[in-house]
Every structure is written in C-alpha cells, then in structure tokens.
N, C-alpha and C positions, 0 to 999 in steps of 0.2 A: 566412275560408281557402278557396285558390285547392282544384278537385276534382286536378292533378297533385301537391299535395302532404298529401293526403289518406293516402296509401299509405304514407307516414312514421308516421303514429300510429295507424293503423287496425292491428286485429291482425289476420294472414294468415290464412287459412284453411287451409292447408297449409306445414307445416312449422314454424314459427312460434320455431325454437329459435336463431333468428340473432342473438341477443343472450346468450344461451347458448353458443353455441359464439363469439361475440367474446371473454366474459370466459375462457373456457376457452386460450383463444388467448393471451391478455394473460398470464391466471398461468404460461403455460410459458414463453413470452419472458423475464419476470421471472426465473424458473426457472435457466432456461438463464444470464443475464446472472451471477445469485447464483454458480452451481455453477463458471462456465468465466472470471469474473473480479474478481468481489467478493471472496468468501470468499480463493483464491489469495493476491491481496495483501493483506487480513489475517493471515492466516499468515505472509506473509513479513516483514510488519511488527513482528511479533511476535518471529519468532525474531534478528532484526535488534536489536529492544530488550533483549532477554535477552544477543545479542552483546557490546553497549555495555556492559552491565550486569558485566561479566567482564574488562574494560579492565585492566590492571595495570602499574605500572610498567615499563618498560622496553620495552615492546611498540613497536612500530613502525605507525603506522597512516596512513590516507590521510582527506584532508579532503575535504569536499563541494565546496571551493575546488581542490584537486587538488594541494594539498599535501604532501609525504609527509615526517614526522619521525617522531620519537622519544618516547614520552613519559616526562618527568622527573618532574614534580610532579603529585598528584589532590590535587582539592577536591572538594566533593561532585556539582556538577554540571560543574566545571573541569577541562579539562584544560590543562597544561601541557607543549607539543610545541615541541622543538630541532626547529630544521630550518636545516643551514648556517650553525651558527655563531650564530642569534637564538634566542630563546624568542617563541611567539605562546602568549596564552592563548585554549583553545578552550572552547565551550559543547561539553559531549559530545554534545548530539543532531548535530552540528556533522560527526563523524565518520563518512563513508562505508563505511569499510571496515579489518578487521582484517588488515595484511600479513604480521604477527611469527607468526598461526595457519598462514598458506599457506605461509610458508617450512620450518616445524616440522614439516609433514604429510609434505613430499618427500624 
C-alpha cells in the first residue's frame, strides 16, 4: 500500500469519531426523509383508500383519466360510471376523487 493511502485505514490519534459522526448524519437524513416525505404520503394514501371504500351509487366521481361521471352500478372492485350518455366500467383504484363529497360540503 502506498503511504498516502495509509491514513484511510490507520486510526487517527485525534478525534477518531469520523465514522460515528457520518452515521449520525446519515441517520438524521433518513429520519428527515421519513417524517417529511414518506410518512405524509402513506397517510394520504390511507385516507384515499378509506374514501374509495365509501363510494356509493349516485356519487359523482373523477377518474384518473379525467372522466367525470356518476356511479350507477357497483361490484366489489368495479364501478359502472355513466358519463355523457355512455357507461364505463372502471376499477375502484382508478378513481382519483369523489366530487359529490365536495359539492355537499358547500
């Protein structure tokens, strides 16, 4: 090994806590990402799934594709949505929002 690379492997006489500080910083970064990004997203998805389970006939919904329609028939995971005189069968997970909840709240 060359002498200039020995300082990477030899313990330093002073400080010696370089790796400890590095791990504490990495732990802090992971905690920040968890509390600012991951946890709120998981909570938002949980609320969205809860709202999707409460869809009933007659609700006006917005699909992920941008189609607005009224629910006319429901199966376990499939919804029949009427929009513009035509009926579409849509999977429950493809519903982006329930619009009738917002109009009732106003």
